N, CA, C and O of each residue as an XYZ file, in Angstrom:
504
protein
N       0.835     -1.181      0.000
C       0.000      0.000      0.000
C       0.875      1.238      0.000
O       2.008      1.224      0.481
N       0.327      2.300     -0.547
C       1.024      3.576     -0.552
C       0.011      4.666     -0.223
O      -1.173      4.563     -0.544
N       0.506      5.702      0.419
C      -0.369      6.778      0.865
C       0.144      8.123      0.381
O       1.343      8.401      0.404
N      -0.796      8.948     -0.058
C      -0.510     10.327     -0.426
C      -0.912     11.180      0.775
O      -2.079     11.214      1.165
N       0.065     11.862      1.351
C      -0.198     12.778      2.454
C      -0.045     14.196      1.944
O       0.872     14.487      1.176
N      -0.935     15.082      2.364
C      -0.871     16.480      1.959
C      -0.561     17.324      3.186
O      -1.209     17.208      4.226
N       0.442     18.175      3.036
C       0.874     19.065      4.115
C       0.919     20.469      3.537
O       1.503     20.683      2.475
N       0.316     21.419      4.216
C       0.433     22.806      3.797
C       1.729     23.354      4.356
O       1.975     23.285      5.561
N       2.559     23.900      3.478
C       3.849     24.450      3.927
C       4.032     25.856      3.378
O       3.391     26.253      2.406
N       4.914     26.590      4.019
C       5.288     27.905      3.504
C       6.071     27.716      2.218
O       6.864     26.784      2.092
N       5.848     28.588      1.285
C       6.607     28.579      0.040
C       7.883     29.377      0.298
O       8.008     30.534     -0.104
N       8.834     28.719      0.986
C      10.046     29.407      1.430
C      11.213     28.430      1.441
O      11.008     27.220      1.537
N      12.432     28.946      1.345
C      13.601     28.073      1.418
C      13.603     27.257      2.712
O      13.352     27.786      3.795
N      13.888     25.974      2.579
C      13.986     25.100      3.741
C      12.703     24.394      4.134
O      12.743     23.478      4.955
N      11.559     24.788      3.575
C      10.282     24.176      3.967
C      10.241     22.696      3.594
O       9.839     21.863      4.407
N      10.647     22.371      2.394
C      10.658     20.968      1.981
C      11.701     20.182      2.778
O      11.464     19.026      3.128
N      12.826     20.782      3.061
C      13.861     20.106      3.850
C      13.332     19.736      5.228
O      13.667     18.677      5.758
N      12.519     20.589      5.804
C      11.936     20.311      7.125
C      11.019     19.093      7.070
O      11.059     18.243      7.959
N      10.198     19.009      6.032
C       9.301     17.862      5.872
C      10.119     16.594      5.625
O       9.876     15.563      6.251
N      11.080     16.672      4.721
C      11.902     15.500      4.392
C      12.643     14.992      5.618
O      12.754     13.781      5.808
N      13.149     15.885      6.449
C      13.850     15.476      7.668
C      12.904     14.792      8.642
O      13.263     13.781      9.246
N      11.710     15.325      8.800
C      10.735     14.722      9.720
C      10.368     13.315      9.280
O      10.278     12.405     10.105
N      10.154     13.133      7.978
C       9.776     11.810      7.461
C      10.953     10.839      7.593
O      10.768      9.694      8.006
N      12.145     11.284      7.247
C      13.297     10.380      7.335
C      13.619     10.036      8.781
O      14.085      8.931      9.059
N      13.381     10.959      9.708
C      13.599     10.672     11.126
C      12.673      9.561     11.609
O      12.979      8.860     12.573
N      11.537      9.406     10.927
C      10.599      8.333     11.272
C      11.024      7.016     10.645
O      10.405      5.980     10.887
N      12.091      7.056      9.830
C      12.541      5.850      9.148
C      11.657      5.486      7.974
O      11.661      4.346      7.508
N      10.893      6.468      7.494
C       9.973      6.241      6.384
C      10.606      6.792      5.115
O      11.116      7.913      5.097
N      10.567      5.986      4.044
C      11.108      6.416      2.774
C      10.138      7.371      2.089
O       8.959      7.057      1.928
N      10.629      8.517      1.695
C       9.842      9.493      0.950
C       9.990      9.155     -0.524
O      11.024      9.439     -1.128
N       8.956      8.547     -1.111
C       9.040      8.030     -2.471
C       8.726      9.070     -3.538
O       9.057      8.875     -4.708
N       8.091     10.172     -3.149
C       7.798     11.248     -4.091
C       7.404     12.479     -3.302
O       6.932     12.386     -2.169
N       7.606     13.638     -3.919
C       7.165     14.901     -3.340
C       6.784     15.830     -4.487
O       7.540     16.003     -5.443
N       5.602     16.422     -4.374
C       5.112     17.318     -5.418
C       4.475     18.529     -4.746
O       3.577     18.381     -3.917
N       4.936     19.722     -5.101
C       4.326     20.958     -4.593
C       3.262     21.424     -5.574
O       3.462     21.413     -6.788
N       2.123     21.837     -5.019
C       1.010     22.314     -5.838
C       0.595     23.677     -5.311
O       0.388     23.856     -4.111
N       0.475     24.629     -6.215
C       0.015     25.946     -5.827
C       1.081     26.996     -6.028
O       2.174     26.724     -6.525
N       0.729     28.208     -5.627
C       1.634     29.346     -5.745
C       1.300     30.298     -4.608
O       0.262     30.162     -3.960
N       2.153     31.231     -4.373
C       1.911     32.183     -3.299
C       2.698     31.831     -2.065
O       3.689     31.104     -2.127
N       2.243     32.358     -0.927
C       2.976     32.180      0.324
C       2.869     30.779      0.892
O       3.792     30.326      1.570
N       1.758     30.067      0.634
C       1.553     28.699      1.129
C       1.266     27.793     -0.056
O       0.564     28.186     -0.988
N       1.805     26.586     -0.023
C       1.567     25.597     -1.078
C       1.195     24.274     -0.431
O       1.470     24.043      0.747
N       0.566     23.411     -1.217
C       0.285     22.054     -0.761
C       1.422     21.165     -1.225
O       1.806     21.180     -2.395
N       1.949     20.398     -0.299
C       2.983     19.433     -0.617
C       2.371     18.045     -0.516
O       1.890     17.650      0.546
N       2.388     17.304     -1.619
C       1.947     15.910     -1.626
C       3.199     15.054     -1.469
O       4.177     15.231     -2.195
N       3.161     14.130     -0.520
C       4.270     13.192     -0.385
C       3.722     11.773     -0.444
O       2.624     11.492      0.037
N       4.499     10.896     -1.037
C       4.130      9.488     -1.151
C       4.952      8.699     -0.149
O       6.183      8.725     -0.176
N       4.255      7.995      0.739
C       4.932      7.202      1.765
C       4.271      5.835      1.873
O       3.075      5.704      1.613
N       5.040      4.810      2.255
C       4.446      3.486      2.433
C       3.777      3.313      3.796
O       2.929      2.437      3.964
N       4.150      4.137      4.758
C       3.637      4.009      6.120
C       3.115      5.361      6.592
O       3.875      6.179      7.109
N       1.827      5.591      6.415
C       1.245      6.890      6.731
C       1.299      7.204      8.224
O       1.587      8.335      8.616
N       1.027      6.217      9.040
C       0.933      6.466     10.483
C       2.245      7.010     11.057
O       2.242      8.011     11.773
N       3.350      6.359     10.747
C       4.649      6.798     11.265
C       5.005      8.182     10.733
O       5.474      9.036     11.485
N       4.787      8.402      9.449
C       5.106      9.707      8.860
C       4.246     10.798      9.481
O       4.750     11.866      9.827
N       2.952     10.537      9.623
C       2.029     11.518     10.206
C       2.448     11.872     11.640
O       2.409     13.038     12.034
N       2.843     10.870     12.404
C       3.258     11.088     13.795
C       4.494     11.989     13.870
O       4.508     12.960     14.626
N       5.514     11.676     13.101
C       6.738     12.486     13.140
C       6.522     13.878     12.576
O       7.135     14.840     13.039
N       5.658     13.993     11.584
C       5.341     15.322     11.064
C       4.656     16.153     12.146
O       4.957     17.336     12.302
N       3.744     15.546     12.887
C       3.047     16.262     13.964
C       4.030     16.729     15.035
O       3.924     17.850     15.533
N       4.988     15.868     15.389
C       6.008     16.250     16.370
C       6.806     17.449     15.864
O       7.240     18.292     16.649
N       6.994     17.517     14.560
C       7.731     18.633     13.945
C       6.830     19.823     13.652
O       7.239     20.762     12.969
N       5.609     19.788     14.165
C       4.626     20.865     13.977
C       4.244     21.046     12.508
O       4.042     22.164     12.034
N       4.150     19.928     11.809
C       3.705     19.909     10.415
C       2.464     19.010     10.347
O       2.552     17.797     10.536
N       1.333     19.615     10.079
C       0.080     18.862     10.107
C      -0.276     18.315      8.731
O      -0.190     19.015      7.722
N      -0.673     17.062      8.717
C      -1.192     16.446      7.495
C      -2.645     16.896      7.360
O      -3.463     16.644      8.245
N      -2.961     17.564      6.248
C      -4.323     18.066      6.061
C      -5.220     17.054      5.360
O      -6.438     17.071      5.536
N      -4.617     16.170      4.565
C      -5.373     15.105      3.904
C      -4.471     13.888      3.777
O      -3.250     13.993      3.665
N      -5.116     12.733      3.799
C      -4.390     11.469      3.657
C      -5.297     10.501      2.925
O      -6.495     10.424      3.197
N      -4.713      9.763      1.991
C      -5.499      8.727      1.323
C      -4.590      7.704      0.674
O      -3.429      7.970      0.364
N      -5.153      6.534      0.483
C      -4.439      5.483     -0.229
C      -4.510      5.804     -1.714
O      -5.517      6.313     -2.206
N      -3.432      5.500     -2.417
C      -3.365      5.742     -3.859
C      -2.869      4.488     -4.566
O      -2.306      3.587     -3.942
N      -3.087      4.444     -5.872
C      -2.577      3.344     -6.694
C      -1.216      3.750     -7.243
O      -1.046      4.850     -7.769
N      -0.262      2.858     -7.112
C       1.094      3.116     -7.606
C       1.439      2.016     -8.604
O       1.315      0.828     -8.308
N       1.872      2.434     -9.790
C       2.134      1.494    -10.869
C       3.602      1.570    -11.268
O       4.111      2.649    -11.572
N       4.284      0.422    -11.267
C       5.646      0.345    -11.802
C       5.546      0.397    -13.319
O       4.764     -0.338    -13.921
N       6.336      1.263    -13.933
C       6.262      1.414    -15.387
C       7.647      1.341    -16.014
O       8.670      1.573    -15.369
N       7.632      1.017    -17.270
C       8.842      1.074    -18.082
C       9.013      2.525    -18.522
O       8.030      3.191    -18.848
N      10.231      3.013    -18.535
C      10.501      4.393    -18.943
C      10.569      4.457    -20.461
O      11.639      4.330    -21.056
N       9.396      4.659    -21.085
C       9.328      4.737    -22.551
C       8.145      5.606    -22.954
O       7.207      5.779    -22.176
N       8.184      6.152    -24.161
C       7.070      6.965    -24.636
C       5.775      6.149    -24.699
O       5.784      4.986    -25.101
N       4.673      6.767    -24.301
C       3.367      6.150    -24.425
C       2.848      5.435    -23.201
O       1.680      5.047    -23.170
N       3.684      5.246    -22.185
C       3.250      4.505    -20.995
C       2.082      5.220    -20.306
O       1.068      4.593    -20.001
N       2.218      6.514    -20.064
C       1.146      7.253    -19.405
C      -0.118      7.253    -20.260
O      -1.222      7.113    -19.735
N       0.037      7.408    -21.558
C      -1.135      7.380    -22.457
C      -1.841      6.034    -22.373
O      -3.069      5.990    -22.297
N      -1.089      4.936    -22.385
C      -1.688      3.600    -22.303
C      -2.459      3.417    -20.998
O      -3.594      2.941    -21.003
N      -1.847      3.792    -19.898
C      -2.489      3.615    -18.599
C      -3.732      4.486    -18.450
O      -4.765      4.027    -17.964
N      -3.627      5.730    -18.867
C      -4.780      6.625    -18.704
C      -5.927      6.259    -19.642
O      -7.086      6.531    -19.327
N      -5.628      5.648    -20.784
C      -6.713      5.144    -21.644
C      -7.460      4.010    -20.951
O      -8.689      3.962    -20.993
N      -6.727      3.097    -20.311
C      -7.360      2.008    -19.550
C      -8.266      2.571    -18.455
O      -9.395      2.120    -18.261
N      -7.745      3.550    -17.762
C      -8.490      4.163    -16.662
C      -9.737      4.865    -17.194
O     -10.811      4.766    -16.599
N      -9.598      5.562    -18.295
C     -10.747      6.265    -18.893
C     -11.808      5.281    -19.358
O     -13.000      5.517    -19.165
N     -11.383      4.174    -19.973
C     -12.353      3.158    -20.426
C     -13.159      2.599    -19.257
O     -14.307      2.193    -19.435
N     -12.566      2.575    -18.065
C     -13.264      2.078    -16.872
C     -14.169      3.156    -16.266
O     -14.891      2.896    -15.303
N     -14.126      4.366    -16.835
C     -14.974      5.443    -16.344
C     -14.490      6.095    -15.061
O     -15.271      6.710    -14.335
N     -13.201      5.959    -14.786
C     -12.634      6.517    -13.560
C     -12.163      7.947    -13.820
O     -11.463      8.219    -14.795
N     -12.559      8.843    -12.935
C     -12.144     10.235    -13.004
C     -10.945     10.427    -12.086
O     -11.085     10.408    -10.863
N      -9.778     10.611    -12.667
C      -8.562     10.824    -11.875
C      -8.564     12.214    -11.271
O      -8.980     13.177    -11.916
N      -8.100     12.324    -10.029
C      -7.943     13.642     -9.422
C      -6.522     13.882     -8.927
O      -6.228     14.910     -8.316
N      -5.638     12.909     -9.202
C      -4.254     13.037     -8.785
C      -3.383     12.150     -9.659
O      -3.683     10.971     -9.853
N      -2.312     12.712    -10.183
C      -1.324     11.941    -10.948
C       0.031     12.598    -10.752
O       0.176     13.806    -10.939
N       1.030     11.797    -10.371
C       2.395     12.301    -10.336
C       3.366     11.133    -10.448
O       2.976      9.972    -10.321
N       4.622     11.451    -10.684
C       5.653     10.437    -10.882
C       6.436     10.273     -9.580
O       6.762     11.249     -8.905
N       6.728      9.027     -9.248
C       7.491      8.709     -8.039
C       8.831      8.095     -8.432
O       9.099      7.857     -9.610
N       9.654      7.846     -7.442
C      10.955      7.226     -7.662
C      10.800      5.849     -8.280
O       9.722      5.256     -8.250
N      11.882      5.354     -8.836
C      11.963      4.009     -9.414
C      10.912      3.776    -10.507
O      10.290      2.715    -10.548
N      10.711      4.753    -11.385
C       9.811      4.597    -12.538
C       8.411      4.150    -12.133
O       7.903      3.138    -12.617
N       7.805      4.911    -11.249
C       6.446      4.611    -10.830
C       5.551      5.819    -11.058
O       5.993      6.965    -10.977
N       4.281      5.539    -11.346
C       3.287      6.598    -11.500
C       2.248      6.409    -10.407
O       1.797      5.294    -10.143
N       1.879      7.510     -9.781
C       0.901      7.528     -8.702
C      -0.417      8.056     -9.251
O      -0.460      9.101     -9.901
N      -1.492      7.319     -8.981
C      -2.830      7.723     -9.420
C      -3.748      7.806     -8.211
O      -3.697      6.958     -7.321
N      -4.578      8.825     -8.187
C      -5.594      8.956     -7.154
C      -6.945      9.195     -7.789
O      -7.061      9.880     -8.805
N      -7.968      8.617     -7.173
C      -9.351      8.790     -7.636
C     -10.272      8.543     -6.457
O      -9.914      7.839     -5.513
N     -11.454      9.124     -6.517
C     -12.433      8.916     -5.452
C     -12.790      7.438     -5.341
O     -13.006      6.928     -4.242
N     -12.853      6.752     -6.480
C     -13.200      5.326     -6.500
C     -11.916      4.512     -6.694
O     -11.601      4.079     -7.802
N     -11.190      4.315     -5.602
C      -9.903      3.620     -5.672
C     -10.058      2.179     -6.139
O      -9.214      1.682     -6.885
N     -11.105      1.510     -5.722
C     -11.316      0.111     -6.113
C     -11.455     -0.054     -7.612
O     -10.848     -0.951     -8.197
N     -12.252      0.806     -8.244
C     -12.424      0.735     -9.696
C     -11.130      1.127    -10.402
O     -10.786      0.554    -11.435
N     -10.421      2.094     -9.850
C      -9.125      2.488    -10.410
C      -8.163      1.311    -10.372
O      -7.513      1.018    -11.376
N      -8.060      0.640     -9.250
C      -7.157     -0.492     -9.115
C      -7.569     -1.621    -10.056
O      -6.708     -2.275    -10.644
N      -8.862     -1.857    -10.206
C      -9.346     -2.891    -11.137
C      -8.987     -2.523    -12.571
O      -8.600     -3.390    -13.354
N      -9.110     -1.260    -12.917
C      -8.783     -0.814    -14.283
C      -7.297     -1.015    -14.578
O      -6.920     -1.365    -15.697
N      -6.471     -0.795    -13.577
C      -5.031     -0.960    -13.768
C      -4.641     -2.433    -13.795
O      -3.647     -2.811    -14.416
N      -5.426     -3.253    -13.122
C      -5.232     -4.705    -13.144
C      -3.797     -5.135    -13.025
O      -3.141     -4.870    -12.017
N      -3.302     -5.804    -14.057
C      -1.958     -6.368    -14.038
C      -0.869     -5.306    -14.195
O       0.317     -5.618    -14.089
N      -1.263     -4.052    -14.446
C      -0.258     -2.990    -14.570
C       0.354     -2.664    -13.224
O       1.451     -2.108    -13.169
N      -0.337     -3.000    -12.117
C       0.171     -2.660    -10.772
C       1.175     -3.658    -10.387
O       1.739     -3.577     -9.296
């Protein structure tokens, strides 16, 4: 399982380093990080395998997780067309994606309100 955690952080030097240190202090591997937004505050999405430990250490560091959810993570080959192939499968299943980003080790992260149907659509791709 993998979890997408969202943390609101200041859009300032060192903000991401603070989050990364808190997660690594928990012994949790940070598999991806994506900042969304502009201005003084941004949303940071992080991909972790163990939400509970990461959430706890972030709280100790005064960094609150504002949203948390399980996501589908797909190992992919690094070649043209992979994202197009996967998203066509997902679209054929009628799944509306609300989150997509790339993680370490050639993986793509997908989020949708209907995780079960998303996972079924991805089938053997996961």
